[in-house]
N, C-alpha and C positions, 0 to 999 in steps of 0.2 A: 759337680764342682767346676766353677769357671774361675780361671786365674788371670788377672791382669796386674794392675798396680797392687791390688789386694785379692785375696781368695774369697769367693762368695758361694754360698749354697743355693742352687737353683732347683726348683721343682716345676715340671711341666705336665699338663694333662689336657685332654680334649673334653670340652664342655659346651653344650648348647650349639654345636656346629662350628665351634671356633677354638683355636688354641688358647689356653689360659695358662698362667704361670705365676710363680712367686719367687722372690729373691730376697736375701737378707742384706742387700746393699741399701744405702740410705734412700735411693729412689724407689726401690722395690718395697721397702718398709712402709712407704706412704701409699702403697696399693697400685703403683704404676707397673705396666709391663715394660721392664727396663731393657737396656741394651744387652745385659747378661742373659736374659731370657731369650732374646732374639738370637744371640750367638749360640746358645745351647740348642735352640730349635733348629737352626741351620745345620749345626754339626750332626744332630740326630737325623735330619732329613738326608744329608749327604751320605750318611752311613747306611741309608736304605732301610731304616728301622720302622718307618711308618706303615709300610705295606709288606705283607707276606709274599714270598716268592711264589709264582705260579697263580697268583690271584687272577680270576677271569677278567677280561677287558670290560665286560658288561657291568661290573660292580663286585662288591664283596660277596663271599659265599653265603648262602642262606642258612642260618642256624637251624638245628633240629627243632621241630615243633613239640608241643606238650605230649602228643600221642607217641611220637618217636622216642622221647625221653622216657616215658612210662614203659614202653616196650623194652627199652634197653635195661632199665632197672629190673624188670621182671626176668629178663633173660640172664642177667648176671647172677641173681640170687644173693642172699644175705652175706655169705662169706666173701665172695668175689667182689661184691659191691663195697664191703668194708675195706678191702685191700685197695680198691681204686680210690676211695675217699681218702684213706691214709696216705697213699702215694701223692695225690694231688695236694694235700695239706703240706706235705714235706717240700713240694716244689713251689707252691704258691702261698706266700705269707698272708695275702689278703683272704684267700679261701680258708686258711688255717684259723684266722681270727674270726671269720664268720662261723666256722664249725664250733669253735669254743663258745661263741655267743649263743648259738642255737642250743647248745648243751647246757646252758645256764651256768657256765663255769667262769664267767668273767670276774676279774678282781675289782675291788673298790678302787676308785681313783686316788692317787697320791696328791697331796696338797700342791706340789709343783705342777702337776698336769692341769689342775683347775686354774692355777694362776697363769699358766701359759696361754690358755684360751682367753682369760680375762684381759691379759696384756694385749693380745692381738685384737680383741674387741675394742679396747680403749683406743688403740692406734687408729682403727677404722673410724671410730666416732669423732676423732679429733679433726678430721679433714674439713676444709672450708669450701670445697667445690661440691655443688649439689646437682651437677649434671647427672641424669639417671645412670648412664653407663659408667661414669667415673665412680659414682657412689657404689654401684654394684661391684666394680673391680676392687674398690677399697675394702669392701666387706668379704670379698672372696677368700682371702687368706684366713681371716678369723672363722669363716664358715667351714673351711677345710679343716682347721684345727678342731672345731666342735664336732664335725662329722667323724673325725678320727677318734676322738674321745668316746663318743657314743658307741662306736663299734669295737672299742677295746676295753671299756670299763663299764661297771654297772653300779647303781645305787641311787639313793635319793638326791645326792649331791649333783649327779649328772642331770637328773630331771630339773632340778632347781636352776642349773646353769643354762639349760636350754630356754627356760622361762626368762632368765635374765637377758639372754641374747635377744630373744623375741621382743622384749620391752625396749631395748636399745634400738633395734631395727625399726620398730614401729615409730619411735620418736624421730629417727632420722628421716623416715618416709613422710612424716607429717610436714616437715619443712620442704622436702622435695616436692611433694604433691601441691603444696601451697604455692611454690614458686613456678612449677611447670606442670600445670594440669593438662596432661596429654596422655594418649594411650600408652606410649612407651613407658612413662613413669609408673602408671598404674600396673602395667604388665610386669615390670621388674619387681615392683613392691609385692605384687601377688605371688610371683614365682618363688621368691625367697621366703615369704610368709608361709607358703604351702610346704616348702621343704622343711622349715622349722617345725611346722605342725607334725609332719611325718617323723622327724627326728625325735620329737617329744613322745610320740606314741611308741616309737621303738625303745627309747630310753626307759619309759614307764614299764613296758613289757619286760625288758631285761632286768629291771629292778624288782620285778615280781608284783607290780602294781595292777 
C-alpha cells in the first residue's frame, strides 16, 4: 500500500529480467509503471528485500538439479515428505494453491472473478498507444489477473475466458504489427501468445478436459 494524497494498492514482480508492477491509481490503471510503483520498489530495495543475506558475490546460489530433488524425495519417504509439503503449503500461499490445483480440488470461478479479468482486459484493449512495449505493459495487469484465475479456479468458464483473452490480444497485435513490423513487435506478440497457449492447456487440464 502506498499513501500520498490518496492510498493506492501496488503490486511488484520480476518478469523477463526487469521489474514490473501494477497500481490501481489512474495512471497505473492505464497500464503505466507509475510513481507509486517506483516508490514501492525503492522502499523494497532500501529494506534489503531483493537479495538474501550471505548471497555469494559471484551470483545467486545454484538451485538443486532434478537428480538431487529425486534423491531428497526418496530419502524423506512418504510420511516425512507429506509433512514437508504440508509445512510449505502453510507457509507459502502460492505453493498451497498449486498443491490444491494438482490434487484436482480447485473450485469453479465465481461470476465476480470472471468479470474482474474481463474488466482488466477491456481497460488494456482501450489504449490508443500501439508501441510494442507499451502495449505489452498495458496487457500485463490483465494477464496477471488471468494467470491468477487459472491457478486458483477450474472449469469450462476459465478455458473460455483464456480463449476470449487470446482473441483480444490477437486483434491488438494485428494493429501493432501493421504499424510496426519489426522483430520487437513480433517477439512480444509471440511471447504473450505462447503464454496464453500454455495457460489454456493448464486451464483445460484442470477442468478435466
